C-alpha positions in Angstrom: 5.9 -14.3 12.0 2.7 -15.8 10.6 2.8 -18.5 7.9 1.4 -16.3 5.1 4.2 -13.7 5.3 6.7 -13.5 2.5 9.9 -11.5 2.3 9.7 -8.8 -0.4 12.8 -6.5 -0.1 15.2 -4.9 2.4 13.7 -2.0 4.3 16.6 0.2 3.0 15.2 -0.3 -0.6 12.0 1.7 0.3 12.7 5.4 1.2 10.3 7.4 3.4 7.7 9.1 1.2 8.1 6.5 -1.6 6.2 3.5 -3.0 7.1 0.4 -4.9 4.9 -1.9 -6.9 5.4 -5.5 -6.1 3.7 -8.6 -7.4 2.3 -11.2 -5.0 1.2 -14.1 -7.2 -1.4 -12.6 -9.4 -1.9 -9.5 -7.3 -0.1 -6.1 -7.7 0.5 -4.4 -4.3 1.8 -0.9 -3.6 4.4 -1.1 -0.9 4.6 2.3 0.8 6.8 3.9 3.4 5.1 6.9 4.9 6.8 10.1 6.0 7.1 8.7 9.5 9.0 5.7 8.2 6.1 3.2 8.8 5.6 0.6 6.1 2.2 -0.1 4.5 0.9 -2.4 1.7 -2.3 -1.7 -0.2 -3.8 -2.9 -3.4 -2.0 -1.2 -6.3 -5.0 -0.4 -8.4 -7.0 2.8 -7.7 -10.7 1.9 -7.2 -11.8 4.9 -9.4 -9.7 4.0 -12.4 -7.3 1.2 -13.3 -4.2 3.2 -12.3 -1.2 2.1 -10.3 -1.2 3.7 -6.9 2.5 2.9 -6.5 3.1 5.6 -9.2 1.3 8.2 -7.0 2.3 10.7 -4.4 2.9 9.8 -0.7 2.1 12.4 1.9 1.8 11.6 5.6 -0.3 8.4 5.8 -2.0 8.7 2.4 -1.2 7.9 -1.2 -2.7 10.0 -4.0 -3.5 8.6 -7.4 -1.6 10.6 -10.0 -4.3 10.4 -12.6 -7.4 11.8 -10.9 -6.2 12.8 -7.4 -8.1 10.3 -5.3 -6.3 9.7 -2.0 -6.3 6.5 0.0 -5.6 6.0 3.7 -2.6 3.7 4.0 -3.9 2.0 7.2 -7.5 1.2 6.1 -7.4 1.3 2.2 -10.4 3.6 2.3 -10.4 6.7 0.0 -10.2 10.0 1.8 -11.1 12.1 -1.3 -13.1 11.8 -4.4 -13.4 10.7 -7.1 -12.8 7.3 -5.5 -15.4 6.0 -3.1 -14.5 2.3 -2.9 -11.6 0.9 -0.7 -8.6 -1.0 -1.9 -7.4 -4.1 0.0 -4.7 -3.8 2.7 -2.0 -6.3 3.4 -0.3 -6.8 6.8 3.4 -6.0 6.9 6.3 -6.8 9.3 9.9 -5.7 9.5 12.2 -8.5 10.5 16.0 -8.4 10.5 16.0 -5.3 8.3 13.7 -6.9 5.7 10.1 -6.2 4.8 7.6 -9.1 4.9 4.1 -8.9 3.6 1.0 -11.0 4.0 -0.1 -12.9 0.9 -3.7 -12.3 2.0 -5.2 -8.8 1.4 -8.4 -7.8 3.1 -11.0 -5.1 2.8 -11.4 -3.3 6.1 -14.7 -1.9 7.3 -15.1 1.9 6.9 -13.4 3.7 9.8 
């Protein structure tokens, strides 16, 4: 496990198809478990409007902003539908001993 990883919650606290908003220092992060059970972490603020993505809808490997319908790929942070056209940062995650760990350093990935 790398040095910048911090424990955020037990895996059992995050049901498949759900998201939780967590705080890493001054940064809000949407912690998401997709329908396959994989865990992702992306910046919690929609790049189209200042709306919490953790309050949105999870389907497959995307999260949809509840306010305007923009969808974001959970692996890359890039929007997959309008009205958003800018990405949100992604954070590395690890599952260790039944707990979710997240990197404190988010990154913007190049467009896939």
